[in-house]
C-alpha beads as a LAMMPS data file, in Angstrom:
LAMMPS data file: protein, C-alpha beads

85 atoms
84 bonds

1 atom types
1 bond types

-500.0 500.0 xlo xhi
-500.0 500.0 ylo yhi
-500.0 500.0 zlo zhi

Masses

1 110.0

Atoms # bond

1 1 1 12.500 -4.729 -4.702
2 1 1 10.121 -2.867 -2.264
3 1 1 7.311 -3.829 -0.141
4 1 1 4.330 -1.582 0.492
5 1 1 2.575 -2.460 3.607
6 1 1 -0.875 -1.144 4.037
7 1 1 -3.361 -1.126 6.984
8 1 1 -6.709 -0.409 5.719
9 1 1 -9.477 1.165 7.679
10 1 1 -13.114 2.306 6.681
11 1 1 -12.184 5.931 6.061
12 1 1 -8.380 6.238 6.030
13 1 1 -5.342 3.917 5.869
14 1 1 -1.614 3.705 6.836
15 1 1 1.056 2.696 4.454
16 1 1 5.047 2.089 4.647
17 1 1 7.281 1.192 2.221
18 1 1 10.328 -0.834 3.165
19 1 1 13.460 -2.599 1.449
20 1 1 12.778 -6.193 0.695
21 1 1 16.400 -6.610 0.925
22 1 1 17.270 -5.205 4.002
23 1 1 14.244 -4.129 5.762
24 1 1 15.188 -0.355 5.583
25 1 1 12.309 1.958 5.940
26 1 1 12.174 3.952 2.902
27 1 1 9.070 5.892 3.644
28 1 1 7.829 6.411 7.011
29 1 1 4.430 5.589 8.016
30 1 1 1.927 7.727 6.214
31 1 1 -1.963 8.322 6.156
32 1 1 -4.123 8.353 2.975
33 1 1 -7.705 8.596 2.881
34 1 1 -9.982 6.337 1.150
35 1 1 -10.545 8.580 -1.884
36 1 1 -9.356 9.368 -5.328
37 1 1 -6.873 11.848 -3.775
38 1 1 -5.871 9.127 -1.178
39 1 1 -4.927 6.706 -3.711
40 1 1 -2.884 9.515 -5.796
41 1 1 -1.131 10.148 -2.454
42 1 1 -0.187 6.492 -2.221
43 1 1 1.036 6.361 -5.802
44 1 1 3.210 9.333 -5.364
45 1 1 4.867 7.880 -2.389
46 1 1 5.524 4.549 -4.423
47 1 1 7.000 6.723 -7.434
48 1 1 9.247 8.524 -5.003
49 1 1 11.174 5.335 -4.112
50 1 1 10.991 3.994 -7.766
51 1 1 9.208 4.905 -10.778
52 1 1 8.689 1.231 -12.010
53 1 1 5.557 -0.064 -10.247
54 1 1 6.860 -3.527 -11.140
55 1 1 9.523 -2.877 -8.331
56 1 1 6.884 -3.231 -5.762
57 1 1 4.847 -5.993 -3.805
58 1 1 2.004 -4.967 -2.054
59 1 1 0.666 -6.324 1.421
60 1 1 -2.690 -5.477 2.964
61 1 1 -4.300 -6.340 6.245
62 1 1 -7.923 -5.481 6.603
63 1 1 -11.361 -6.230 7.700
64 1 1 -12.883 -4.266 4.865
65 1 1 -12.714 -6.713 2.285
66 1 1 -14.342 -4.363 -0.451
67 1 1 -11.927 -1.484 0.151
68 1 1 -8.912 -3.709 0.164
69 1 1 -9.862 -5.142 -3.203
70 1 1 -10.510 -1.822 -4.617
71 1 1 -7.220 -0.390 -3.739
72 1 1 -5.320 -3.605 -4.832
73 1 1 -7.235 -3.689 -8.265
74 1 1 -5.828 -0.055 -8.523
75 1 1 -2.379 -1.142 -7.860
76 1 1 -2.493 -4.359 -9.759
77 1 1 0.030 -6.322 -7.808
78 1 1 -0.414 -8.065 -4.455
79 1 1 1.969 -9.642 -2.155
80 1 1 -0.693 -11.106 0.358
81 1 1 -3.972 -10.230 1.689
82 1 1 -5.307 -10.845 5.080
83 1 1 -8.919 -10.365 5.903
84 1 1 -9.762 -10.177 9.601
85 1 1 -13.350 -10.922 10.723

Bonds

1 1 1 2
2 1 2 3
3 1 3 4
4 1 4 5
5 1 5 6
6 1 6 7
7 1 7 8
8 1 8 9
9 1 9 10
10 1 10 11
11 1 11 12
12 1 12 13
13 1 13 14
14 1 14 15
15 1 15 16
16 1 16 17
17 1 17 18
18 1 18 19
19 1 19 20
20 1 20 21
21 1 21 22
22 1 22 23
23 1 23 24
24 1 24 25
25 1 25 26
26 1 26 27
27 1 27 28
28 1 28 29
29 1 29 30
30 1 30 31
31 1 31 32
32 1 32 33
33 1 33 34
34 1 34 35
35 1 35 36
36 1 36 37
37 1 37 38
38 1 38 39
39 1 39 40
40 1 40 41
41 1 41 42
42 1 42 43
43 1 43 44
44 1 44 45
45 1 45 46
46 1 46 47
47 1 47 48
48 1 48 49
49 1 49 50
50 1 50 51
51 1 51 52
52 1 52 53
53 1 53 54
54 1 54 55
55 1 55 56
56 1 56 57
57 1 57 58
58 1 58 59
59 1 59 60
60 1 60 61
61 1 61 62
62 1 62 63
63 1 63 64
64 1 64 65
65 1 65 66
66 1 66 67
67 1 67 68
68 1 68 69
69 1 69 70
70 1 70 71
71 1 71 72
72 1 72 73
73 1 73 74
74 1 74 75
75 1 75 76
76 1 76 77
77 1 77 78
78 1 78 79
79 1 79 80
80 1 80 81
81 1 81 82
82 1 82 83
83 1 83 84
84 1 84 85
């Protein structure tokens, strides 16, 4: 099982992928934009770790609620989401 952590901002986001079992960083922090190409980059990074999307749990930290929901709906699986005001 893997965890994808996403720090969502207005125009670009930071992601990281770690192993849930031992905390090993499997994909160093990477930047992706708030666009179709950016989401494709995120999915590419996820698939480089494992082709089975069901192997992943997604967590987001954001003050941009609408952007967070859009990305998470695209990925279809949520571990947690924190909304900062």
